[in-house]
N, CA, C and O atoms as a GROMACS GRO file, in nm:
protein
  328
    1MET      N    1  -5.054   5.688   4.523
    1MET     CA    2  -5.014   5.566   4.458
    1MET      C    3  -4.962   5.467   4.561
    1MET      O    4  -4.889   5.505   4.652
    2THR      N    5  -4.999   5.342   4.548
    2THR     CA    6  -4.957   5.238   4.640
    2THR      C    7  -4.821   5.184   4.599
    2THR      O    8  -4.797   5.155   4.482
    3GLU      N    9  -4.732   5.170   4.698
    3GLU     CA   10  -4.600   5.115   4.671
    3GLU      C   11  -4.606   4.964   4.670
    3GLU      O   12  -4.675   4.903   4.752
    4LEU      N   13  -4.536   4.903   4.578
    4LEU     CA   14  -4.525   4.759   4.572
    4LEU      C   15  -4.409   4.716   4.659
    4LEU      O   16  -4.296   4.763   4.642
    5ARG      N   17  -4.437   4.627   4.753
    5ARG     CA   18  -4.332   4.576   4.842
    5ARG      C   19  -4.315   4.428   4.816
    5ARG      O   20  -4.411   4.351   4.818
    6VAL      N   21  -4.194   4.390   4.792
    6VAL     CA   22  -4.164   4.249   4.768
    6VAL      C   23  -4.072   4.201   4.880
    6VAL      O   24  -3.961   4.252   4.897
    7VAL      N   25  -4.119   4.103   4.955
    7VAL     CA   26  -4.038   4.042   5.060
    7VAL      C   27  -4.024   3.896   5.021
    7VAL      O   28  -4.115   3.817   5.044
    8PRO      N   29  -3.910   3.858   4.964
    8PRO     CA   30  -3.894   3.722   4.915
    8PRO      C   31  -3.881   3.618   5.026
    8PRO      O   32  -3.827   3.645   5.133
    9ASN      N   33  -3.931   3.499   4.998
    9ASN     CA   34  -3.911   3.381   5.083
    9ASN      C   35  -3.951   3.401   5.229
    9ASN      O   36  -3.878   3.359   5.319
   10LEU      N   37  -4.064   3.463   5.254
   10LEU     CA   38  -4.110   3.477   5.391
   10LEU      C   39  -4.150   3.341   5.447
   10LEU      O   40  -4.220   3.265   5.380
   11PRO      N   41  -4.106   3.310   5.568
   11PRO     CA   42  -4.149   3.185   5.629
   11PRO      C   43  -4.297   3.190   5.665
   11PRO      O   44  -4.355   3.298   5.676
   12ILE      N   45  -4.358   3.076   5.682
   12ILE     CA   46  -4.500   3.069   5.717
   12ILE      C   47  -4.520   3.106   5.863
   12ILE      O   48  -4.625   3.160   5.899
   13ASP      N   49  -4.423   3.077   5.948
   13ASP     CA   50  -4.431   3.105   6.091
   13ASP      C   51  -4.450   3.254   6.115
   13ASP      O   52  -4.367   3.334   6.071
   14PRO      N   53  -4.558   3.294   6.186
   14PRO     CA   54  -4.582   3.438   6.208
   14PRO      C   55  -4.471   3.508   6.286
   14PRO      O   56  -4.442   3.624   6.258
   15VAL      N   57  -4.408   3.441   6.380
   15VAL     CA   58  -4.298   3.503   6.455
   15VAL      C   59  -4.181   3.528   6.362
   15VAL      O   60  -4.123   3.636   6.363
   16GLY      N   61  -4.146   3.430   6.281
   16GLY     CA   62  -4.038   3.447   6.186
   16GLY      C   63  -4.070   3.552   6.083
   16GLY      O   64  -3.982   3.625   6.038
   17THR      N   65  -4.197   3.561   6.044
   17THR     CA   66  -4.240   3.660   5.946
   17THR      C   67  -4.222   3.800   6.004
   17THR      O   68  -4.172   3.890   5.935
   18ASP      N   69  -4.260   3.819   6.128
   18ASP     CA   70  -4.242   3.950   6.192
   18ASP      C   71  -4.096   3.989   6.197
   18ASP      O   72  -4.059   4.103   6.167
   19ARG      N   73  -4.012   3.894   6.234
   19ARG     CA   74  -3.869   3.923   6.244
   19ARG      C   75  -3.812   3.956   6.107
   19ARG      O   76  -3.737   4.052   6.092
   20ARG      N   77  -3.848   3.877   6.010
   20ARG     CA   78  -3.799   3.902   5.873
   20ARG      C   79  -3.850   4.037   5.822
   20ARG      O   80  -3.777   4.108   5.754
   21GLU      N   81  -3.972   4.071   5.856
   21GLU     CA   82  -4.030   4.200   5.815
   21GLU      C   83  -3.951   4.315   5.877
   21GLU      O   84  -3.926   4.416   5.811
   22ARG      N   85  -3.913   4.302   6.003
   22ARG     CA   86  -3.835   4.408   6.069
   22ARG      C   87  -3.699   4.424   6.004
   22ARG      O   88  -3.652   4.536   5.986
   23VAL      N   89  -3.634   4.313   5.970
   23VAL     CA   90  -3.505   4.319   5.900
   23VAL      C   91  -3.524   4.387   5.766
   23VAL      O   92  -3.443   4.471   5.726
   24TYR      N   93  -3.629   4.350   5.696
   24TYR     CA   94  -3.661   4.409   5.566
   24TYR      C   95  -3.675   4.561   5.579
   24TYR      O   96  -3.621   4.636   5.497
   25GLU      N   97  -3.746   4.605   5.681
   25GLU     CA   98  -3.768   4.749   5.703
   25GLU      C   99  -3.638   4.821   5.733
   25GLU      O  100  -3.613   4.929   5.680
   26VAL      N  101  -3.555   4.763   5.818
   26VAL     CA  102  -3.427   4.827   5.855
   26VAL      C  103  -3.337   4.840   5.733
   26VAL      O  104  -3.282   4.947   5.707
   27ILE      N  105  -3.321   4.731   5.661
   27ILE     CA  106  -3.236   4.736   5.541
   27ILE      C  107  -3.292   4.836   5.441
   27ILE      O  108  -3.217   4.912   5.379
   28GLY      N  109  -3.423   4.837   5.424
   28GLY     CA  110  -3.487   4.931   5.333
   28GLY      C  111  -3.464   5.076   5.374
   28GLY      O  112  -3.442   5.162   5.289
   29ASP      N  113  -3.468   5.102   5.506
   29ASP     CA  114  -3.441   5.238   5.554
   29ASP      C  115  -3.299   5.282   5.518
   29ASP      O  116  -3.279   5.394   5.472
   30TYR      N  117  -3.202   5.196   5.539
   30TYR     CA  118  -3.065   5.232   5.507
   30TYR      C  119  -3.044   5.250   5.358
   30TYR      O  120  -2.982   5.347   5.315
   31ILE      N  121  -3.096   5.158   5.279
   31ILE     CA  122  -3.077   5.166   5.134
   31ILE      C  123  -3.151   5.286   5.075
   31ILE      O  124  -3.102   5.350   4.982
   32GLY      N  125  -3.267   5.316   5.130
   32GLY     CA  126  -3.348   5.425   5.076
   32GLY      C  127  -3.306   5.564   5.120
   32GLY      O  128  -3.352   5.663   5.064
   33ASP      N  129  -3.219   5.574   5.219
   33ASP     CA  130  -3.177   5.704   5.271
   33ASP      C  131  -3.052   5.750   5.196
   33ASP      O  132  -2.945   5.692   5.211
   34ASN      N  133  -3.067   5.853   5.116
   34ASN     CA  134  -2.956   5.906   5.036
   34ASN      C  135  -2.848   5.973   5.121
   34ASN      O  136  -2.738   5.999   5.073
   35ASN      N  137  -2.879   6.001   5.248
   35ASN     CA  138  -2.783   6.065   5.337
   35ASN      C  139  -2.697   5.966   5.414
   35ASN      O  140  -2.610   6.006   5.492
   36VAL      N  141  -2.720   5.837   5.393
   36VAL     CA  142  -2.644   5.734   5.464
   36VAL      C  143  -2.565   5.653   5.362
   36VAL      O  144  -2.621   5.596   5.269
   37SER      N  145  -2.434   5.648   5.383
   37SER     CA  146  -2.348   5.571   5.293
   37SER      C  147  -2.352   5.424   5.333
   37SER      O  148  -2.391   5.391   5.445
   38PRO      N  149  -2.312   5.335   5.243
   38PRO     CA  150  -2.304   5.195   5.280
   38PRO      C  151  -2.211   5.172   5.400
   38PRO      O  152  -2.237   5.086   5.485
   39GLY      N  153  -2.103   5.248   5.406
   39GLY     CA  154  -2.010   5.236   5.519
   39GLY      C  155  -2.075   5.275   5.651
   39GLY      O  156  -2.052   5.210   5.753
   40GLU      N  157  -2.155   5.382   5.648
   40GLU     CA  158  -2.226   5.424   5.770
   40GLU      C  159  -2.327   5.318   5.813
   40GLU      O  160  -2.340   5.288   5.931
   41ALA      N  161  -2.399   5.263   5.717
   41ALA     CA  162  -2.495   5.157   5.747
   41ALA      C  163  -2.423   5.038   5.810
   41ALA      O  164  -2.468   4.982   5.910
   42TYR      N  165  -2.312   5.000   5.750
   42TYR     CA  166  -2.230   4.889   5.801
   42TYR      C  167  -2.188   4.916   5.945
   42TYR      O  168  -2.204   4.830   6.031
   43GLU      N  169  -2.134   5.035   5.971
   43GLU     CA  170  -2.086   5.070   6.105
   43GLU      C  171  -2.199   5.069   6.208
   43GLU      O  172  -2.181   5.022   6.320
   44GLU      N  173  -2.316   5.121   6.170
   44GLU     CA  174  -2.428   5.123   6.263
   44GLU      C  175  -2.479   4.982   6.293
   44GLU      O  176  -2.509   4.950   6.408
   45LEU      N  177  -2.488   4.899   6.192
   45LEU     CA  178  -2.531   4.760   6.215
   45LEU      C  179  -2.429   4.685   6.301
   45LEU      O  180  -2.466   4.613   6.393
   46LEU      N  181  -2.301   4.703   6.270
   46LEU     CA  182  -2.196   4.640   6.348
   46LEU      C  183  -2.200   4.687   6.493
   46LEU      O  184  -2.184   4.606   6.585
   47SER      N  185  -2.222   4.815   6.513
   47SER     CA  186  -2.230   4.869   6.649
   47SER      C  187  -2.346   4.808   6.728
   47SER      O  188  -2.332   4.780   6.847
   48GLU      N  189  -2.457   4.788   6.662
   48GLU     CA  190  -2.572   4.727   6.730
   48GLU      C  191  -2.542   4.583   6.771
   48GLU      O  192  -2.577   4.542   6.882
   49VAL      N  193  -2.478   4.509   6.684
   49VAL     CA  194  -2.443   4.370   6.718
   49VAL      C  195  -2.343   4.369   6.834
   49VAL      O  196  -2.355   4.286   6.924
   50GLU      N  197  -2.246   4.460   6.832
   50GLU     CA  198  -2.151   4.471   6.942
   50GLU      C  199  -2.223   4.504   7.073
   50GLU      O  200  -2.187   4.452   7.179
   51GLY      N  201  -2.324   4.591   7.066
   51GLY     CA  202  -2.402   4.624   7.184
   51GLY      C  203  -2.474   4.503   7.242
   51GLY      O  204  -2.479   4.484   7.363
   52TRP      N  205  -2.529   4.420   7.154
   52TRP     CA  206  -2.595   4.297   7.200
   52TRP      C  207  -2.494   4.201   7.264
   52TRP      O  208  -2.524   4.136   7.363
   53ILE      N  209  -2.375   4.194   7.206
   53ILE     CA  210  -2.272   4.107   7.262
   53ILE      C  211  -2.236   4.154   7.403
   53ILE      O  212  -2.227   4.073   7.495
   54LYS      N  213  -2.216   4.285   7.420
   54LYS     CA  214  -2.182   4.338   7.552
   54LYS      C  215  -2.295   4.314   7.650
   54LYS      O  216  -2.272   4.271   7.763
   55TYR      N  217  -2.418   4.342   7.608
   55TYR     CA  218  -2.534   4.324   7.696
   55TYR      C  219  -2.541   4.179   7.745
   55TYR      O  220  -2.557   4.153   7.864
   56HIS      N  221  -2.528   4.085   7.653
   56HIS     CA  222  -2.540   3.945   7.692
   56HIS      C  223  -2.418   3.898   7.770
   56HIS      O  224  -2.430   3.808   7.854
   57SER      N  225  -2.303   3.956   7.744
   57SER     CA  226  -2.184   3.923   7.824
   57SER      C  227  -2.205   3.967   7.968
   57SER      O  228  -2.173   3.894   8.062
   58ASP      N  229  -2.258   4.089   7.984
   58ASP     CA  230  -2.286   4.140   8.119
   58ASP      C  231  -2.390   4.053   8.189
   58ASP      O  232  -2.375   4.022   8.308
   59CYS      N  233  -2.494   4.013   8.116
   59CYS     CA  234  -2.598   3.927   8.174
   59CYS      C  235  -2.540   3.790   8.210
   59CYS      O  236  -2.573   3.734   8.315
   60LEU      N  237  -2.453   3.738   8.125
   60LEU     CA  238  -2.391   3.609   8.153
   60LEU      C  239  -2.306   3.617   8.280
   60LEU      O  240  -2.311   3.527   8.365
   61GLU      N  241  -2.231   3.724   8.293
   61GLU     CA  242  -2.147   3.741   8.412
   61GLU      C  243  -2.234   3.752   8.538
   61GLU      O  244  -2.203   3.689   8.639
   62LYS      N  245  -2.340   3.828   8.531
   62LYS     CA  246  -2.429   3.845   8.646
   62LYS      C  247  -2.497   3.712   8.680
   62LYS      O  248  -2.507   3.676   8.798
   63ALA      N  249  -2.544   3.641   8.578
   63ALA     CA  250  -2.609   3.512   8.602
   63ALA      C  251  -2.510   3.412   8.661
   63ALA      O  252  -2.545   3.335   8.750
   64SER      N  253  -2.387   3.414   8.612
   64SER     CA  254  -2.284   3.323   8.665
   64SER      C  255  -2.254   3.354   8.811
   64SER      O  256  -2.240   3.263   8.893
   65ASP      N  257  -2.244   3.483   8.842
   65ASP     CA  258  -2.220   3.523   8.982
   65ASP      C  259  -2.334   3.477   9.072
   65ASP      O  260  -2.309   3.426   9.181
   66LEU      N  261  -2.456   3.495   9.028
   66LEU     CA  262  -2.572   3.452   9.106
   66LEU      C  263  -2.572   3.300   9.122
   66LEU      O  264  -2.595   3.249   9.231
   67TYR      N  265  -2.544   3.229   9.014
   67TYR     CA  266  -2.540   3.082   9.017
   67TYR      C  267  -2.436   3.035   9.118
   67TYR      O  268  -2.464   2.947   9.200
   68ASN      N  269  -2.317   3.094   9.112
   68ASN     CA  270  -2.211   3.055   9.206
   68ASN      C  271  -2.248   3.089   9.350
   68ASN      O  272  -2.219   3.012   9.442
   69LEU      N  273  -2.312   3.202   9.369
   69LEU     CA  274  -2.358   3.240   9.503
   69LEU      C  275  -2.459   3.139   9.554
   69LEU      O  276  -2.452   3.096   9.670
   70LEU      N  277  -2.554   3.101   9.469
   70LEU     CA  278  -2.654   3.002   9.509
   70LEU      C  279  -2.589   2.868   9.541
   70LEU      O  280  -2.628   2.801   9.637
   71LEU      N  281  -2.492   2.827   9.460
   71LEU     CA  282  -2.422   2.702   9.488
   71LEU      C  283  -2.348   2.709   9.621
   71LEU      O  284  -2.352   2.614   9.700
   72ASN      N  285  -2.282   2.821   9.647
   72ASN     CA  286  -2.209   2.836   9.772
   72ASN      C  287  -2.304   2.836   9.891
   72ASN      O  288  -2.272   2.779   9.995
   73GLN      N  289  -2.419   2.900   9.877
   73GLN     CA  290  -2.518   2.901   9.984
   73GLN      C  291  -2.569   2.760  10.010
   73GLN      O  292  -2.586   2.720  10.126
   74GLU      N  293  -2.594   2.685   9.904
   74GLU     CA  294  -2.642   2.548   9.918
   74GLU      C  295  -2.537   2.461   9.986
   74GLU      O  296  -2.569   2.379  10.072
   75GLN      N  297  -2.411   2.478   9.948
   75GLN     CA  298  -2.303   2.401  10.011
   75GLN      C  299  -2.289   2.438  10.158
   75GLN      O  300  -2.262   2.351  10.241
   76SER      N  301  -2.308   2.565  10.191
   76SER     CA  302  -2.300   2.608  10.330
   76SER      C  303  -2.412   2.546  10.412
   76SER      O  304  -2.390   2.503  10.525
   77LYS      N  305  -2.531   2.541  10.356
   77LYS     CA  306  -2.645   2.482  10.426
   77LYS      C  307  -2.621   2.334  10.451
   77LYS      O  308  -2.655   2.284  10.558
   78VAL      N  309  -2.564   2.265  10.354
   78VAL     CA  310  -2.537   2.122  10.371
   78VAL      C  311  -2.435   2.103  10.482
   78VAL      O  312  -2.450   2.013  10.565
   79ARG      N  313  -2.332   2.185  10.484
   79ARG     CA  314  -2.229   2.173  10.586
   79ARG      C  315  -2.286   2.200  10.727
   79ARG      O  316  -2.250   2.134  10.824
   80LEU      N  317  -2.376   2.298  10.734
   80LEU     CA  318  -2.432   2.332  10.865
   80LEU      C  319  -2.517   2.218  10.921
   80LEU      O  320  -2.522   2.198  11.042
   81SER      N  321  -2.583   2.144  10.834
   81SER     CA  322  -2.672   2.038  10.880
   81SER      C  323  -2.596   1.908  10.909
   81SER      O  324  -2.652   1.816  10.968
   82ASP      N  325  -2.471   1.900  10.867
   82ASP     CA  326  -2.394   1.777  10.891
   82ASP      C  327  -2.338   1.769  11.030
   82ASP      O  328  -2.271   1.672  11.065
   0.00000   0.00000   0.00000
């Protein structure tokens, strides 16, 4: 038997559709799993968002360090040529 899947208000944009479809699948997995409580689903989703925050914080720090290094190198080059 074929399952009926309803995904409301999908955007026309294929990239947005893919993203919305992935969210739909994740939420469906949590809701459909009788071994996962709403609290566990909440904690796992929250943990993933926290992981993204840490990842991007680390990347921001690394990018900032590189940017400052590049600026310092550029300033040193200007001073040497003066």
